[in-house]
N, CA, C and O atoms as a Tinker XYZ file with bonds, in Angstrom:
   308  protein
     1  N      0.774000   -1.248000   -0.053000    73     2
     2  CA    -0.448000    0.044000    0.072000    64     1     3
     3  C      1.130000    1.192000   -0.367000    63     2     4     5
     4  O      2.354000    1.060000   -0.358000    81     3
     5  N      0.547000    1.821000   -0.566000    73     3     6
     6  CA     1.183000    3.254000   -0.480000    64     5     7
     7  C      0.688000    4.063000    0.224000    63     6     8     9
     8  O     -0.537000    4.073000    0.347000    81     7
     9  N      1.728000    5.250000    1.091000    73     7    10
    10  CA     1.441000    5.648000    2.068000    64     9    11
    11  C      1.995000    7.095000    1.709000    63    10    12    13
    12  O      2.718000    7.233000    0.722000    81    11
    13  N      1.647000    8.186000    2.527000    73    11    14
    14  CA     2.195000    9.783000    2.658000    64    13    15
    15  C      3.665000    9.080000    2.791000    63    14    16    17
    16  O      4.082000    9.000000    1.636000    81    15
    17  N      4.440000    8.645000    3.508000    73    15    18
    18  CA     5.581000    8.762000    4.096000    64    17    19
    19  C      6.319000    8.479000    2.712000    63    18    20    21
    20  O      7.251000    9.106000    2.208000    81    19
    21  N      5.454000    7.049000    2.111000    73    19    22
    22  CA     6.943000    6.881000    1.299000    64    21    23
    23  C      6.640000    7.328000   -0.103000    63    22    24    25
    24  O      7.366000    6.861000   -0.981000    81    23
    25  N      5.654000    8.185000   -0.467000    73    23    26
    26  CA     5.608000    9.544000   -1.144000    64    25    27
    27  C      6.796000   10.333000   -1.317000    63    26    28    29
    28  O      7.528000   10.486000   -2.295000    81    27
    29  N      6.834000   10.933000    0.181000    73    27    30
    30  CA     7.880000   11.763000    0.651000    64    29    31
    31  C      9.161000   11.183000    0.767000    63    30    32    33
    32  O      9.669000   11.878000    1.647000    81    31
    33  N      9.849000   10.499000    0.494000    73    31    34
    34  CA    10.306000    9.828000    0.558000    64    33    35
    35  C     10.940000    9.526000   -0.666000    63    34    36    37
    36  O     12.157000    9.705000   -0.713000    81    35
    37  N     10.185000    8.982000   -1.951000    73    35    38
    38  CA    10.492000    9.384000   -2.990000    64    37    39
    39  C     10.628000   10.615000   -3.659000    63    38    40    41
    40  O     11.556000   10.781000   -4.451000    81    39
    41  N      9.775000   11.525000   -3.416000    73    39    42
    42  CA     9.980000   12.482000   -3.808000    64    41    43
    43  C     11.048000   13.344000   -3.154000    63    42    44    45
    44  O     11.382000   14.435000   -3.616000    81    43
    45  N     11.543000   12.830000   -2.108000    73    43    46
    46  CA    13.125000   13.795000   -1.295000    64    45    47
    47  C     14.342000   12.835000   -2.124000    63    46    48    49
    48  O     15.450000   13.371000   -2.163000    81    47
    49  N     14.256000   11.849000   -2.601000    73    47    50
    50  CA    15.693000   11.021000   -2.913000    64    49    51
    51  C     15.372000   11.416000   -4.501000    63    50    52    53
    52  O     15.973000   10.756000   -5.348000    81    51
    53  N     14.432000   12.485000   -4.962000    73    51    54
    54  CA    15.039000   13.132000   -6.489000    64    53    55
    55  C     15.111000   13.918000   -6.186000    63    54    56    57
    56  O     16.300000   14.218000   -6.297000    81    55
    57  N     14.203000   15.250000   -5.471000    73    55    58
    58  CA    14.621000   16.559000   -5.412000    64    57    59
    59  C     15.201000   16.978000   -3.983000    63    58    60    61
    60  O     14.941000   16.335000   -2.966000    81    59
    61  N     16.094000   18.235000   -4.001000    73    59    62
    62  CA    16.814000   18.043000   -2.880000    64    61    63
    63  C     15.574000   19.365000   -2.531000    63    62    64    65
    64  O     15.463000   20.407000   -3.177000    81    63
    65  N     14.691000   18.925000   -1.269000    73    63    66
    66  CA    13.953000   19.902000   -0.458000    64    65    67
    67  C     14.108000   20.563000    0.833000    63    66    68    69
    68  O     14.715000   20.098000    1.798000    81    67
    69  N     13.363000   21.962000    0.755000    73    67    70
    70  CA    13.453000   22.203000    1.695000    64    69    71
    71  C     11.936000   21.413000    2.987000    63    70    72    73
    72  O     11.646000   21.072000    4.134000    81    71
    73  N     11.548000   21.539000    1.768000    73    71    74
    74  CA     9.651000   21.188000    2.726000    64    73    75
    75  C      9.589000   19.819000    1.939000    63    74    76    77
    76  O      9.731000   19.975000    0.726000    81    75
    77  N      9.430000   18.672000    2.302000    73    75    78
    78  CA     8.018000   17.987000    1.790000    64    77    79
    79  C      7.278000   17.600000    2.716000    63    78    80    81
    80  O      7.829000   16.752000    3.418000    81    79
    81  N      6.303000   17.850000    3.004000    73    79    82
    82  CA     5.057000   17.215000    3.564000    64    81    83
    83  C      3.935000   16.430000    2.702000    63    82    84    85
    84  O      3.455000   16.958000    1.699000    81    83
    85  N      3.666000   15.554000    3.001000    73    83    86
    86  CA     2.650000   14.357000    1.915000    64    85    87
    87  C      1.643000   14.429000    3.153000    63    86    88    89
    88  O      2.101000   14.517000    4.293000    81    87
    89  N      0.143000   14.386000    2.898000    73    87    90
    90  CA    -1.640000   13.810000    3.260000    64    89    91
    91  C     -1.651000   12.538000    2.047000    63    90    92    93
    92  O     -1.014000   12.306000    1.019000    81    91
    93  N     -2.690000   11.921000    2.766000    73    91    94
    94  CA    -3.339000   11.080000    1.645000    64    93    95
    95  C     -4.214000    9.874000    2.383000    63    94    96    97
    96  O     -3.666000    9.148000    3.212000    81    95
    97  N     -5.381000    9.738000    2.084000    73    95    98
    98  CA    -5.576000    8.933000    2.346000    64    97    99
    99  C     -5.402000    7.028000    2.002000    63    98   100   101
   100  O     -5.777000    6.009000    2.581000    81    99
   101  N     -4.723000    7.300000    0.903000    73    99   102
   102  CA    -4.059000    5.603000    0.688000    64   101   103
   103  C     -4.577000    5.649000   -1.155000    63   102   104   105
   104  O     -3.953000    5.233000   -2.132000    81   103
   105  N     -5.588000    6.151000   -1.099000    73   103   106
   106  CA    -5.676000    6.607000   -3.185000    64   105   107
   107  C     -5.347000    8.120000   -3.435000    63   106   108   109
   108  O     -4.612000    8.477000   -4.356000    81   107
   109  N     -6.111000    9.231000   -2.301000    73   107   110
   110  CA    -5.490000   10.842000   -3.201000    64   109   111
   111  C     -4.801000   11.212000   -2.295000    63   110   112   113
   112  O     -4.980000   10.808000   -1.146000    81   111
   113  N     -3.772000   12.148000   -2.659000    73   111   114
   114  CA    -2.452000   11.940000   -1.966000    64   113   115
   115  C     -2.615000   14.182000   -2.534000    63   114   116   117
   116  O     -3.161000   14.757000   -3.476000    81   115
   117  N     -1.818000   14.658000   -1.344000    73   115   118
   118  CA    -1.770000   16.072000   -1.597000    64   117   119
   119  C     -0.202000   16.138000   -1.063000    63   118   120   121
   120  O      0.255000   15.405000   -0.186000    81   119
   121  N      0.341000   16.905000   -1.593000    73   119   122
   122  CA     1.486000   17.217000   -1.264000    64   121   123
   123  C      2.119000   18.836000   -1.432000    63   122   124   125
   124  O      1.996000   19.469000   -2.481000    81   123
   125  N      2.765000   19.339000   -0.288000    73   123   126
   126  CA     3.603000   20.622000   -0.498000    64   125   127
   127  C      4.994000   20.549000   -0.342000    63   126   128   129
   128  O      5.625000   19.972000    0.544000    81   127
   129  N      5.419000   21.219000   -1.331000    73   127   130
   130  CA     7.147000   20.514000   -1.523000    64   129   131
   131  C      8.111000   22.042000   -2.237000    63   130   132   133
   132  O      8.028000   22.719000   -3.262000    81   131
   133  N      8.756000   22.032000   -1.330000    73   131   134
   134  CA     9.425000   23.644000   -1.026000    64   133   135
   135  C     10.504000   22.882000   -1.500000    63   134   136   137
   136  O     10.794000   21.824000   -0.941000    81   135
   137  N     11.541000   23.576000   -3.100000    73   135   138
   138  CA    12.734000   23.444000   -3.306000    64   137   139
   139  C     13.702000   24.326000   -4.058000    63   138   140   141
   140  O     13.107000   24.934000   -4.948000    81   139
   141  N     14.761000   24.554000   -4.014000    73   139   142
   142  CA    15.415000   25.680000   -4.580000    64   141   143
   143  C     15.348000   25.644000   -5.795000    63   142   144   145
   144  O     15.338000   26.680000   -6.460000    81   143
   145  N     15.253000   23.755000   -6.632000    73   143   146
   146  CA    15.772000   23.263000   -7.430000    64   145   147
   147  C     14.199000   24.449000   -8.716000    63   146   148   149
   148  O     14.330000   24.751000   -9.903000    81   147
   149  N     12.927000   24.783000   -7.738000    73   147   150
   150  CA    11.940000   25.037000   -8.284000    64   149   151
   151  C     12.388000   26.985000   -9.190000    63   150   152   153
   152  O     11.849000   27.742000   -9.997000    81   151
   153  N     13.207000   26.957000   -8.652000    73   151   154
   154  CA    13.729000   28.796000   -8.986000    64   153   155
   155  C     13.927000   28.627000  -10.485000    63   154   156   157
   156  O     14.788000   27.915000  -11.004000    81   155
   157  N     12.881000   29.487000  -11.214000    73   155   158
   158  CA    12.953000   30.215000  -12.639000    64   157   159
   159  C     12.300000   28.842000  -13.284000    63   158   160   161
   160  O     12.650000   28.450000  -14.397000    81   159
   161  N     11.636000   28.372000  -12.744000    73   159   162
   162  CA    10.637000   27.218000  -13.497000    64   161   163
   163  C      9.589000   27.781000  -13.126000    63   162   164   165
   164  O      9.339000   28.670000  -12.313000    81   163
   165  N      8.547000   26.689000  -14.344000    73   163   166
   166  CA     7.323000   27.418000  -14.500000    64   165   167
   167  C      6.484000   26.242000  -13.354000    63   166   168   169
   168  O      6.982000   25.210000  -12.904000    81   167
   169  N      5.145000   26.766000  -13.094000    73   167   170
   170  CA     4.581000   25.310000  -12.240000    64   169   171
   171  C      4.781000   23.912000  -12.611000    63   170   172   173
   172  O      5.146000   22.990000  -11.882000    81   171
   173  N      4.435000   23.888000  -14.078000    73   171   174
   174  CA     4.017000   22.807000  -14.740000    64   173   175
   175  C      5.802000   22.065000  -15.004000    63   174   176   177
   176  O      5.934000   20.843000  -14.933000    81   175
   177  N      6.735000   22.758000  -15.227000    73   175   178
   178  CA     8.472000   22.583000  -15.690000    64   177   179
   179  C      8.604000   22.139000  -13.519000    63   178   180   181
   180  O      9.159000   21.094000  -13.178000    81   179
   181  N      8.123000   22.936000  -12.641000    73   179   182
   182  CA     7.836000   21.853000  -11.168000    64   181   183
   183  C      7.345000   21.125000  -11.219000    63   182   184   185
   184  O      8.109000   20.212000  -10.907000    81   183
   185  N      6.255000   20.669000  -11.464000    73   183   186
   186  CA     5.593000   19.660000  -11.293000    64   185   187
   187  C      6.121000   18.704000  -12.053000    63   186   188   189
   188  O      5.977000   17.652000  -11.431000    81   187
   189  N      6.797000   18.459000  -13.337000    73   187   190
   190  CA     7.378000   17.260000  -13.997000    64   189   191
   191  C      8.388000   17.062000  -13.481000    63   190   192   193
   192  O      8.804000   15.925000  -13.702000    81   191
   193  N      9.414000   18.052000  -12.466000    73   191   194
   194  CA     9.990000   17.299000  -11.487000    64   193   195
   195  C     10.365000   16.809000  -10.780000    63   194   196   197
   196  O     11.423000   16.317000  -10.388000    81   195
   197  N      8.436000   17.049000  -10.317000    73   195   198
   198  CA     8.201000   16.206000   -9.056000    64   197   199
   199  C      8.177000   14.492000   -9.544000    63   198   200   201
   200  O      8.860000   13.523000   -9.212000    81   199
   201  N      6.593000   14.756000  -10.856000    73   199   202
   202  CA     6.919000   13.295000  -11.403000    64   201   203
   203  C      7.988000   12.734000  -11.810000    63   202   204   205
   204  O      8.218000   11.525000  -11.783000    81   203
   205  N      8.832000   13.760000  -12.288000    73   203   206
   206  CA    10.212000   12.103000  -12.187000    64   205   207
   207  C     10.927000   11.868000  -11.707000    63   206   208   209
   208  O     11.862000   11.255000  -12.222000    81   207
   209  N     10.894000   12.393000   -9.804000    73   207   210
   210  CA    11.564000   12.374000   -8.904000    64   209   211
   211  C     10.470000   10.759000   -8.334000    63   210   212   213
   212  O     10.978000    9.869000   -7.651000    81   211
   213  N      9.038000   10.722000   -8.787000    73   211   214
   214  CA     8.172000    9.671000   -8.195000    64   213   215
   215  C      8.270000    8.252000   -9.338000    63   214   216   217
   216  O      7.985000    7.092000   -9.040000    81   215
   217  N      8.875000    8.869000  -11.024000    73   215   218
   218  CA     9.318000    7.641000  -11.913000    64   217   219
   219  C      8.065000    6.603000  -11.621000    63   218   220   221
   220  O      6.986000    6.989000  -11.172000    81   219
   221  N      8.287000    5.596000  -11.857000    73   219   222
   222  CA     6.925000    4.367000  -12.243000    64   221   223
   223  C      6.124000    4.612000  -11.391000    63   222   224   225
   224  O      5.036000    4.708000  -11.958000    81   223
   225  N      5.993000    4.805000  -10.123000    73   223   226
   226  CA     5.629000    5.384000   -9.105000    64   225   227
   227  C      3.851000    5.752000   -9.435000    63   226   228   229
   228  O      2.831000    5.297000   -8.917000    81   227
   229  N      4.093000    6.921000  -10.684000    73   227   230
   230  CA     2.606000    7.780000  -10.721000    64   229   231
   231  C      2.011000    7.041000  -11.663000    63   230   232   233
   232  O      0.872000    7.377000  -11.985000    81   231
   233  N      2.627000    5.882000  -12.316000    73   231   234
   234  CA     1.709000    5.468000  -13.157000    64   233   235
   235  C      1.556000    4.191000  -12.561000    63   234   236   237
   236  O      0.987000    3.611000  -13.486000    81   235
   237  N      1.689000    3.200000  -11.494000    73   235   238
   238  CA     1.554000    2.401000  -10.833000    64   237   239
   239  C      0.833000    2.362000   -9.950000    63   238   240   241
   240  O     -0.308000    1.902000   -9.913000    81   239
   241  N      1.612000    2.983000   -8.923000    73   239   242
   242  CA     1.141000    2.920000   -7.485000    64   241   243
   243  C     -0.035000    4.325000   -6.883000    63   242   244   245
   244  O     -1.053000    4.177000   -6.206000    81   243
   245  N      0.434000    5.357000   -7.304000    73   243   246
   246  CA    -0.036000    6.304000   -7.069000    64   245   247
   247  C     -1.548000    7.051000   -7.919000    63   246   248   249
   248  O     -1.454000    7.256000   -9.129000    81   247
   249  N     -2.485000    7.306000   -7.403000    73   247   250
   250  CA    -3.330000    7.435000   -8.578000    64   249   251
   251  C     -4.105000    8.550000   -8.512000    63   250   252   253
   252  O     -5.039000    8.748000   -9.290000    81   251
   253  N     -3.677000    9.548000   -7.341000    73   251   254
   254  CA    -3.909000   10.527000   -7.609000    64   253   255
   255  C     -2.883000   11.683000   -6.395000    63   254   256   257
   256  O     -2.826000   11.549000   -5.172000    81   255
   257  N     -2.306000   12.572000   -7.095000    73   255   258
   258  CA    -1.507000   13.331000   -6.436000    64   257   259
   259  C     -1.762000   14.996000   -6.221000    63   258   260   261
   260  O     -1.565000   13.984000   -6.893000    81   259
   261  N     -1.935000   16.118000   -6.063000    73   259   262
   262  CA    -2.343000   17.037000   -6.221000    64   261   263
   263  C     -1.195000   17.898000   -5.566000    63   262   264   265
   264  O     -0.760000   17.234000   -4.625000    81   263
   265  N     -0.517000   19.105000   -5.668000    73   263   266
   266  CA     0.790000   19.267000   -5.637000    64   265   267
   267  C      1.616000   20.905000   -5.321000    63   266   268   269
   268  O      2.380000   21.442000   -6.122000    81   267
   269  N      1.317000   21.331000   -4.297000    73   267   270
   270  CA     1.845000   22.592000   -3.950000    64   269   271
   271  C      3.361000   22.828000   -4.156000    63   270   272   273
   272  O      4.123000   22.283000   -3.357000    81   271
   273  N      3.881000   23.606000   -5.173000    73   271   274
   274  CA     5.640000   23.376000   -5.375000    64   273   275
   275  C      5.385000   25.130000   -5.375000    63   274   276   277
   276  O      4.623000   25.942000   -5.901000    81   275
   277  N      7.177000   25.104000   -3.915000    73   275   278
   278  CA     7.154000   26.465000   -4.509000    64   277   279
   279  C      8.652000   26.449000   -3.865000    63   278   280   281
   280  O      9.069000   25.532000   -3.157000    81   279
   281  N      9.290000   27.448000   -4.173000    73   279   282
   282  CA    11.093000   27.885000   -4.254000    64   281   283
   283  C     10.604000   28.102000   -2.461000    63   282   284   285
   284  O      9.426000   28.222000   -2.125000    81   283
   285  N     11.284000   28.111000   -1.891000    73   283   286
   286  CA    12.266000   28.990000   -0.509000    64   285   287
   287  C     11.705000   30.645000   -0.008000    63   286   288   289
   288  O     11.254000   31.139000    1.025000    81   287
   289  N     12.041000   31.136000   -1.426000    73   287   290
   290  CA    11.320000   32.706000   -1.588000    64   289   291
   291  C      9.767000   32.868000   -0.724000    63   290   292   293
   292  O      9.315000   33.540000    0.203000    81   291
   293  N      9.108000   31.359000   -2.062000    73   291   294
   294  CA     8.251000   32.076000   -1.598000    64   293   295
   295  C      7.268000   30.881000   -0.564000    63   294   296   297
   296  O      6.043000   30.830000   -0.456000    81   295
   297  N      8.378000   29.959000    0.133000    73   295   298
   298  CA     7.580000   28.874000    1.479000    64   297   299
   299  C      7.624000   30.384000    2.324000    63   298   300   301
   300  O      6.534000   30.733000    2.778000    81   299
   301  N      8.563000   31.123000    2.521000    73   299   302
   302  CA     8.781000   32.031000    3.465000    64   301   303
   303  C      7.583000   33.194000    3.647000    63   302   304   305
   304  O      7.537000   33.855000    4.685000    81   303
   305  N      6.561000   33.404000    2.499000    73   303   306
   306  CA     6.442000   34.739000    2.649000    64   305   307
   307  C      4.746000   34.639000    2.800000    63   306   308
   308  O      4.080000   35.661000    2.969000    81   307
């Protein structure tokens, strides 16, 4: 079974995160991800970076993930 912690671990393994918080019920998940790697990227590119970190898990295990991606500057304001 997919857990919020396992998703957060996968995200952290692929992206240097200042903050990564994932919640969910086993089917639908929500994430707040703060990373300097998001600087200068569009929201679409930020989300693609997260999807890349999750790899095959997005196709095989995770059915729904909504996310809020922020740079450290956006997170602090």
